[in-house]
C-alpha positions in Angstrom: 0.3 0.0 0.1 3.0 2.5 0.8 5.2 1.6 -2.3 2.0 2.0 -4.1 0.9 6.1 -2.7 4.4 6.6 -3.1 4.3 5.5 -6.9 1.3 7.6 -7.4 3.1 10.7 -5.6 5.5 10.8 -8.0 3.7 10.6 -11.1 1.7 13.1 -10.2 5.1 15.4 -9.4 5.9 14.3 -12.8 3.0 15.7 -14.4 3.5 18.9 -12.2 6.9 19.1 -13.7 6.5 17.9 -17.4 5.6 21.6 -18.5 8.6 23.8 -16.9 10.7 20.9 -17.6 10.1 20.5 -21.2 9.7 24.6 -21.6 13.6 24.7 -19.8 14.5 22.6 -22.4 13.2 22.5 -25.8 13.9 26.3 -26.6 18.1 25.5 -25.9 17.6 21.9 -27.7 16.3 23.7 -31.2 18.7 26.8 -30.7 16.2 29.2 -31.1 13.6 31.3 -29.2 10.1 30.3 -28.6 8.5 32.9 -27.0 4.9 31.4 -28.3 5.9 28.2 -25.9 5.0 29.6 -23.1 1.4 30.6 -23.9 0.4 27.2 -25.5 2.1 25.6 -22.4 -0.5 27.0 -20.3 -3.4 26.7 -22.3 -3.0 23.1 -22.6 -2.3 23.2 -18.2 -5.8 24.6 -17.6 -7.7 23.1 -20.6 -6.4 19.6 -19.0 -7.4 20.7 -15.6 -10.8 22.4 -17.1 -11.8 19.0 -18.8 -10.6 17.0 -15.4 -13.2 19.2 -13.5 -15.7 18.6 -15.5 -15.0 14.9 -15.8 -14.8 15.0 -12.1 -19.3 16.1 -12.4 -19.3 12.4 -13.0 -18.0 11.4 -9.8 -20.7 11.0 -6.6 -17.7 12.6 -4.6 -18.2 16.5 -5.2 -20.8 18.5 -4.8 -21.7 19.1 -8.1 -22.2 22.9 -7.4 -18.6 23.2 -6.1 -17.6 21.7 -9.5 -19.6 23.4 -11.8 -18.2 27.1 -10.2 -14.4 25.5 -10.6 -15.0 24.8 -14.3 -16.9 28.1 -14.8 -14.1 29.5 -12.9 -11.4 27.6 -15.4 -13.2 28.2 -18.4 -12.9 31.8 -18.3 -9.1 31.7 -17.6 -8.7 29.3 -20.7 -11.0 31.2 -22.6 -8.3 34.5 -21.9 -5.1 32.5 -22.5 -6.4 31.6 -25.9 -8.1 35.5 -26.5 -4.4 36.9 -25.9 -2.9 33.7 -27.9 -5.1 35.1 -30.5 -3.7 38.3 -30.6 -0.3 37.7 -29.7 0.8 38.9 -33.5 0.3 42.4 -31.6 2.3 44.0 -29.4 -0.7 45.6 -27.5 -2.4 43.9 -24.8 -6.2 44.2 -25.6 -8.4 44.6 -22.4 -10.7 42.0 -22.7 -8.1 38.9 -22.1 -7.5 40.9 -18.4 -11.4 41.0 -18.1 -11.6 37.5 -18.8 -8.6 36.5 -16.5 -10.1 38.7 -13.8 -13.9 37.1 -14.5 -12.1 33.3 -13.9 -12.7 34.6 -10.0 -16.6 35.3 -9.9 -17.6 31.8 -9.9 -14.8 30.3 -7.5 -16.2 33.5 -5.0 -19.5 32.2 -5.4 -18.8 28.9 -4.4 -17.2 29.9 -1.7 -19.9 32.2 -0.3 -22.0 29.1 -0.9 -22.8 27.2 2.4 -24.5 24.3 3.3 -27.1 26.2 5.5 -28.7 28.6 2.0 -31.8 27.3 0.4 -31.1 25.6 -3.0 -34.1 26.7 -5.7 -34.5 26.9 -8.7 -34.9 30.7 -8.6 -31.8 30.8 -6.0 -29.8 29.7 -9.2 -31.3 32.5 -11.3 -30.5 35.7 -9.4 -26.6 33.7 -8.3 -26.4 33.9 -12.0 -27.2 36.6 -12.9 -25.5 38.5 -10.2 -22.3 36.6 -11.1 -22.7 38.0 -15.1 -23.6 41.2 -13.7 -20.1 41.4 -11.1 -18.2 40.3 -14.8 -19.8 43.5 -16.3 -18.3 45.6 -13.8 -15.2 44.3 -13.9 -15.4 45.1 -17.3 -16.6 48.4 -16.9 -14.1 48.9 -13.8 -10.6 48.9 -16.7 -12.4 50.3 -19.1 -11.0 53.7 -18.1 -7.4 51.9 -18.8 -7.6 51.5 -22.2 -6.6 54.1 -25.0 -9.1 55.0 -27.8 -7.8 52.0 -30.0 -9.0 49.4 -27.1 -5.4 48.5 -26.0 -4.2 48.8 -22.3 -2.2 51.4 -21.6 1.1 50.7 -20.6 1.5 52.7 -17.8 -1.4 51.3 -16.4 0.3 47.7 -16.5 0.9 48.1 -12.8 -2.5 48.8 -11.7 -3.6 46.0 -13.3 -0.7 43.4 -12.0 -1.7 44.4 -8.6 -5.2 43.8 -9.1 -4.7 40.3 -10.5 -2.2 39.6 -7.3 -5.1 40.8 -4.9 -8.1 39.0 -6.4 -5.5 35.7 -6.0 -5.0 36.9 -2.2 -8.9 36.8 -1.4 -9.4 34.0 -3.3 -7.1 31.8 -1.5 -8.2 33.2 1.6 -12.2 33.1 1.5 -11.2 29.0 0.5 -8.5 29.0 3.4 -11.4 29.9 6.0 -14.1 27.7 4.3 -11.8 24.5 4.5 -10.5 25.2 8.5 -14.7 26.1 9.0 -15.6 23.1 7.0 -18.8 21.0 9.1 -18.7 18.1 6.7 -16.3 16.0 4.7 -17.8 17.0 1.0 -16.6 20.6 1.9 -13.7 19.9 3.5 -12.3 18.3 0.3 -13.5 20.2 -2.3 -12.0 23.4 -0.2 -9.2 21.4 0.8 -7.9 21.1 -2.9 -9.1 24.6 -3.6 -6.9 25.7 -1.0 -3.9 24.5 -2.2 -4.6 25.4 -6.0 -5.8 29.1 -5.1 -2.1 29.3 -3.0 -0.2 27.5 -5.9 -1.3 29.9 -8.5 -1.2 33.0 -6.4 2.4 32.2 -5.9 2.9 31.2 -9.3 1.1 34.0 -11.5 2.6 36.3 -8.5 6.3 35.6 -10.1 4.9 35.6 -13.3 3.3 38.9 -13.8 6.1 40.2 -11.7 9.2 39.4 -14.3 10.4 43.2 -14.6 12.0 42.0 -11.3 14.6 39.9 -12.8 14.8 41.3 -16.1 18.5 39.8 -16.9 18.3 36.3 -15.3 17.5 34.6 -18.8 16.8 31.1 -16.1 14.3 32.9 -14.2 12.5 34.6 -17.2 11.7 30.9 -18.4 10.6 29.6 -15.3 8.8 32.2 -14.8 6.8 32.0 -17.8 5.3 28.9 -17.6 4.9 28.9 -13.4 1.3 28.9 -14.2 1.2 25.6 -15.3 1.9 24.3 -11.9 -1.4 24.7 -10.5 -4.1 23.9 -13.2 -1.6 20.1 -13.9 -1.8 20.3 -9.3 -5.4 21.1 -9.3 -6.1 17.9 -12.0 -3.7 15.7 -9.9 -5.5 17.0 -6.5 -9.0 16.2 -8.0 -8.0 12.4 -8.8 -5.9 12.0 -5.6 -9.0 13.1 -3.4 -12.1 11.9 -5.4 -12.9 9.1 -2.8 -14.1 10.7 0.4 -12.0 9.9 3.5 -12.1 10.5 7.4 -13.1 13.8 8.9 -13.5 15.1 12.0 -15.8 18.5 12.1 -14.4 21.0 13.9 -15.1 21.4 17.1 -15.6 25.6 18.3 -19.0 26.3 17.6 -17.8 29.7 16.1 -15.2 29.2 13.8 -18.8 27.8 11.7 -20.7 30.3 12.2 -17.8 33.2 11.4 -17.5 31.2 8.3 -21.8 31.2 7.5 -21.5 34.8 9.0 -18.4 35.9 6.4 -20.6 34.6 3.1 -22.9 37.7 2.7 -20.3 40.2 3.4 -17.7 38.7 0.8 -20.1 39.1 -1.9 -21.0 42.7 -1.1 -17.2 43.1 -0.3 -16.7 41.9 -4.6 -19.8 44.7 -5.5 -17.9 47.1 -3.1 -15.0 47.0 -4.9 -16.1 46.8 -7.9 -18.1 50.0 -8.0 -14.7 52.3 -7.4 -13.8 51.7 -11.2 -17.4 53.3 -12.4 -16.8 56.7 -13.1 -18.4 59.1 -15.1 -16.7 57.5 -18.3 -19.7 54.8 -18.1 -22.5 57.4 -17.2 -26.1 55.6 -16.9 -25.1 52.3 -18.2 -22.4 52.0 -15.6 -24.8 53.1 -12.3 -27.4 51.0 -14.0 -25.5 48.7 -13.8 -24.1 48.4 -10.2 -27.8 49.6 -9.1 -28.5 46.2 -11.3 -25.7 44.2 -9.3 -27.2 45.8 -5.6 -30.6 44.8 -6.2 -29.6 41.5 -7.1 -27.4 41.0 -3.5 -30.5 42.6 -2.0 -32.8 39.5 -3.5 -30.3 37.7 -2.7 -30.1 38.4 0.5 -33.9 38.5 1.0 -34.0 35.0 -0.4 -31.9 33.4 2.4 -33.9 35.3 5.5 -36.8 34.2 4.1 -35.5 30.7 4.1 -34.2 30.7 7.1 -37.2 33.2 8.7 -39.3 29.7 7.5 -36.6 27.1 8.9 -37.0 28.7 12.0 -40.8 28.4 12.5 -41.1 25.3 11.0 -38.5 24.2 13.4 -40.5 25.9 16.1 -43.0 23.7 15.4 -41.3 20.6 14.7 -40.4 21.2 18.8 -43.1 22.1 20.3 -44.8 18.6 18.6 -41.9 16.7 20.0 -42.0 18.6 23.4 -46.0 17.8 23.2 -44.8 14.3 22.3 -42.6 14.6 25.5 -44.6 15.2 27.8 -47.2 12.3 26.9 -47.4 8.7 28.4 -46.8 6.2 24.8 -48.9 3.5 25.9 -52.0 5.3 27.6 -51.8 8.8 25.6 -52.2 11.2 29.1 -49.3 13.0 29.9 -46.7 11.3 31.6 -44.3 11.8 34.6 -42.6 14.3 33.5 -45.3 16.5 32.6 -47.2 15.9 36.2 -43.9 17.5 37.4 -43.8 20.8 35.4 -47.7 21.1 36.0 -47.7 20.9 40.0 -44.9 23.3 39.9 -46.6 25.3 38.0 -50.3 24.6 40.1 -48.3 24.8 43.9 -46.8 28.7 42.5 -50.6 29.6 41.3 -52.1 28.3 44.2 -49.5 30.3 46.8 -50.3 33.4 44.2 -53.7 33.2 44.2 -54.4 31.9 47.4 -55.9 28.8 46.7 -56.5 25.6 47.9 -54.6 22.7 46.1 -56.3 18.9 45.7 -54.2 16.1 44.3 -55.6 12.1 43.8 -53.5 9.7 44.5 -55.1 6.5 42.4 -53.8 2.9 42.0 -55.5 0.1 40.2 -56.5 -2.7 42.6 -54.4 -6.1 42.3 -53.0 -4.9 39.3 -49.8 -7.8 39.6 -52.7 -10.2 39.8 -54.0 -8.9 36.8 -50.8 -9.4 34.6 -49.7 -12.7 35.8 -53.2 -13.7 35.0 -54.1 -12.3 32.0 -50.7 -11.6 30.5 -49.1 -7.8 29.9 -51.0 -7.2 26.9 -54.0 -7.3 28.6 -53.1 -5.2 31.4 -51.8 -2.7 29.0 -56.1 -2.7 27.3 -57.1 -2.4 31.0 -54.4 0.6 31.7 -55.7 2.1 28.9 -59.4 2.1 29.4 -58.9 3.0 33.0 -56.8 5.9 31.8 -60.0 7.0 29.6 -62.4 6.5 32.7 -60.8 8.7 34.9 -60.2 11.3 32.4 -63.7 11.7 31.3 -64.4 12.0 35.1 -63.1 15.8 34.8 -65.2 18.5 34.2 -62.6 21.7 34.2 -59.8 22.7 32.0 -57.6 23.5 34.6 -58.0 19.7 35.9 -54.7 17.5 34.9 -54.8 13.8 35.1 -50.9 11.9 34.1 -50.1 8.6 34.5 -47.3 8.5 37.5 -45.7 5.0 36.9 -47.0 1.4 36.8 -50.8 0.8 37.6 -50.8 4.2 39.5 -52.2 7.9 38.3 -51.9 10.9 39.7 -54.5 14.2 39.4 -54.6 17.7 40.4 -57.6 19.4 41.2 -56.3 23.6 41.0 -58.9 25.5 43.7 -60.4 23.0 44.9 -60.9 22.0 48.5 -61.6 18.5 50.3 -65.0 18.5 49.9 -64.7 19.1 46.2 -61.9 16.6 45.6 -63.6 13.7 47.5 -66.8 14.4 44.6 -64.5 13.4 42.0 -62.5 11.0 43.7 -65.9 9.5 44.0 -66.8 9.2 40.3 -63.7 8.4 39.6 -64.5 5.4 41.9 -67.9 5.0 40.3 -67.0 5.1 36.8 -64.0 2.5 36.8 -66.2 -0.1 38.4 -69.3 0.7 36.6 -67.1 -0.1 33.2 -67.6 -3.9 34.7 -63.9 -4.1 33.3 -63.2 -7.7 33.7 -60.9 -9.3 36.2 -61.6 -12.4 38.4 -59.2 -11.4 41.1 -60.7 -8.5 41.3 -63.4 -6.9 43.7 -67.0 -8.1 42.3 -64.8 -9.7 39.3 -63.9 -6.3 38.1 -60.8 -3.5 38.0 -61.5 -1.2 40.6 -59.3 1.8 42.1 -58.4 2.8 45.0 -57.7 6.5 45.6 -56.4 8.7 48.1 -57.4 12.6 48.7 -55.1 15.4 50.1 -55.6 19.1 50.0 -53.6 22.1 50.8 -54.3 25.2 52.3 -53.0 28.5 50.1 -50.0 28.8 52.5 -49.1 25.3 52.8 -49.1 23.5 49.3 -46.0 21.7 49.9 -46.0 18.2 50.2 -49.4 17.3 49.2 -48.5 14.7 47.0 -47.0 12.7 50.0 -50.0 13.4 52.0 -52.6 12.0 48.8 -49.8 9.1 48.7 -50.4 8.1 52.4 -53.9 8.5 52.0 -53.9 6.1 48.8 -52.3 3.5 51.2 -55.0 3.8 54.0 -57.8 3.1 51.6 -55.8 0.3 50.3 -55.6 -1.3 53.7 -59.3 -0.1 53.9 -60.6 -2.5 51.5 -59.8 -1.4 48.3 -62.1 0.6 45.4 -62.5 3.4 47.7 -60.9 7.1 48.3 -59.3 7.8 51.6 -59.4 11.5 52.2 -56.7 13.1 54.3 -56.9 16.4 55.6 -53.4 18.3 55.7 -54.3 21.6 56.6 
């Protein structure tokens, strides 16, 4: 395995070094200068990278959105290089070439600001496409002032264009690096890792190539600088090939890093629009201002779409959370509230009783001889009996504020807010009668029926604490007294 991996990496290294070495060796071998060879080498490397990037659209290991953006960016670069070669017969530089070279960054920027948290829809893709197109037009308008009367780039402005290239390359590298270190899934981590390496190599190699005036007297460095931009493109194809299969991934542990990545996304687009707007002058007139206004409008629509999606998602999550909370507070078997819901309700009701100076009553209810019932009829029939008793007990409650829950096993508990001892006994008597009259069969029960015993406890407003304990004691008194009855414990 190690030997195979070393062989593969050696092959990648040979591919990356092939074109620069050829450019260094071919001119001496031919014994003549070949200035056009570097351009063709760069075009060949970019076309190879574009072809393999398009091939990656068929690979399930890559996100199609990211690969499409990468292919569009390289496609712009290929178009710029091809246009430059087509115009190589002149000594001047058409501004269109530089617009295409700069425009390669727009799709890459879009990939960097597209996060998994944002919606993906047909309308969203249309808005993003329009915004990217407007960014390219703004780029063109911004550099159009650098041309002479014949549409060629002014020699004195070449330095500004080179600086613009450097800033763009470093900006793209930074955005990809942030996405890489804050990735929350394996696909993003792998793609932006590849993109970060590619953009780092491109920033270095393109920077050396564009600043060749720093070493005008060194022929070897000149030749190497001419063909260095081939390195990142061949390296990109090798990286895509080497990382096509998903691997192990451990998400970042710091939430702030992910939140920072998501928060920066809309700001990066706005920064790009602002930077390109600096090139809009009076020379562009109403057309330039209209394009800038449309770009801002497209950005606002994009942000509005995102905010609308977040708001809708928030409402759906709130609704889902509410549903989950309701389900978590219900007893799965009987369908009435569970012990957790009772604890919450008791806390609320005792505070209300103390605040409103009203009595509070609690009934503890237990199905008589239920263990014997389960042993005789089985647990399935026991579950049926529990559901039936729960339904009968709940049906005896008359007020919305009255609360019943399954306390555990065959025990139930009822909270009666604002109810004195006499009122609580009326409810208890009604429950005893409802279960007894239902004639649920229990051969070992009282009169061969399912019955319940009930403990009743009532507390005054100033002494509501401990009411459940007193009701539980009264329940045991009801059982010892013969079952199928209620016993009230005065707790004032």
